[in-house]
N, C-alpha and C positions, 0 to 999 in steps of 0.2 A: 504493500499499500504506500502511496506517495505521502511524503511529509507535508503538512500544511504550510502554506506560504506564511512568511512572517513580515515581509516588507510590502505592504500595500496601504493605500490611502483610505481614509474614511469614505470617500466618494466611490472608490473601487469596491469596498465592502458593501456599501449601500446598493450599488448595481447588482452585486451577486445575490444579496438577500432578496431584493425585488424580483430578480429572475427566478429564484427558487419558489416564489409564491405563484408563479404562472404554471398552469397545468397543460399537458398535451391535449389536443383536440378541443381546445377552448379558443375564444377570441378575445382580443384586447384592443381598446382604443389607445393609440400611442401619440404623444406629443414629441416635441423636440427635446433633445438632450438625454438625460438619464433614463427616461422611459424607452427611448430607442435602444440604448445600450442594453438595458435589462431584457427587453423583448428579443433582441438579436441574440444575446447570450443564452436565454432560455431555449430558443430554437436550435442553437448549435450544441446544447449540452443534453437536455432532458425532455424537451417539448418540440420535436421536429414538426409536428402538425399544428402548432400554435398558429392561429390566423391573426396576423398583424393588420390592423386597420389604422391607416394614418388619417388624421383629421381633415387633410386636404382632399381626400378621396381615393387614395391608393389602397386597394384591398388585396391582401395576400401576395404582395410582391416578393420576388427573390432579391434580397438586399445584400449584395456581396461586400459593400463598403458603407460605412456609416454615413447616412445623409446629413446634409447641413441643416435642413429644417423639414417640416412636414410637407412643404410644397416643392421640395427638391425633386427633380425628374427621377432620381433613383427610387423614390417611394412608389413609383409606377412601373418599374422595370419587371417585365414578365408577370405583371399582376393578374390575379384572377378577374379583377374588375378595375377599370380606371373610371371612376365616377367623380362625384363632387362632394363637398362638405355637406351639402343638403341631403344627399343620398345616404352617406354614412351616419349622419345624425338621425335620420329617419329610421335606419336600421336599428340604431340604439334605442330609439323610442319605441319601436316594435318589439323590443326584448331580445334582439338577436346578438347582443354583445355581452360577454360575460364579465370582463374586467375593464376598468378605466383607470388610467394614470392621472393624477392631479399633482401639480407642483405648487409651491407656496413659499412665501418669505417668512410667514409665522403661522403657528397653530396653537390652539389652546386645548385644554384637557377634554373638551367636548367634540373635538374634531373640526371645529370652525377654523377656516383658513383665511389668511390675509394675502391678497394678490394686488392690492390697489395702491395704498400709500403707507408710509411709516411716518407717524406724527399726525398732526392735525390735517384733516382733509383739505381745508381751504389754504393752508400754508404748510405743506408737508416738508419733512426733512428729505424724504426720498419718494419719488413717484415711480411706482412699479408698472409692469406692462399690462396689468389687469387680468381679468379672469379668462379671457379667450373663450374656449369651449367648455370650461370647467363646470358651469352651471348645468349644461346639458349632460355632460359626462357623469357628473356626480349624481344627477337625478335619474338617469336612465340605466346605468350599470349596476347590477346587483352587488358587485364588489369593486370597491375603489382602493387604490394603492396610492398613498400620498408620499411623494419623494421630495426631499429637501435637504439642504446642507445641514449637518448635525452640529449645531452651535447653540449653546445654552440660551443666548438672547432671543432665539427664534421660537422657543417654547415659552409662551406667555400665559398668564392667568386667564385672561379674557381677551379675545380678538375684537 
């Protein structure tokens, strides 16, 4: 048996843990970044029949190289379907997607996430990219996996 790796980053560990949560013969909504890495890792290790659905409309592509974003042309390479965001969100709404990844800057003990601003809304310290498709994905997918950098200040009492 191989010895466990000792020199890895917290982000690499997070990608591995998220990948292990994904099951073979299931489907997953994937966004940019860590969700892509985790999904591709799951396909290459223990879930070869995992159906990856990219927010921009690529369904079940063969992804030989990490895409830059959900709209990258690689997310449509040899895809089962090259559709639209509307189509894949409709599939989620109809109950055809098992897992959904969500990203966040902050999370509280109730699972509420912050993707909008840090500080006061009218005068924020940091303006974040926003929820994107998170509301749809969080509402439609029976299982959500929240991935975010592991930093104490990101775990707050109340979002």
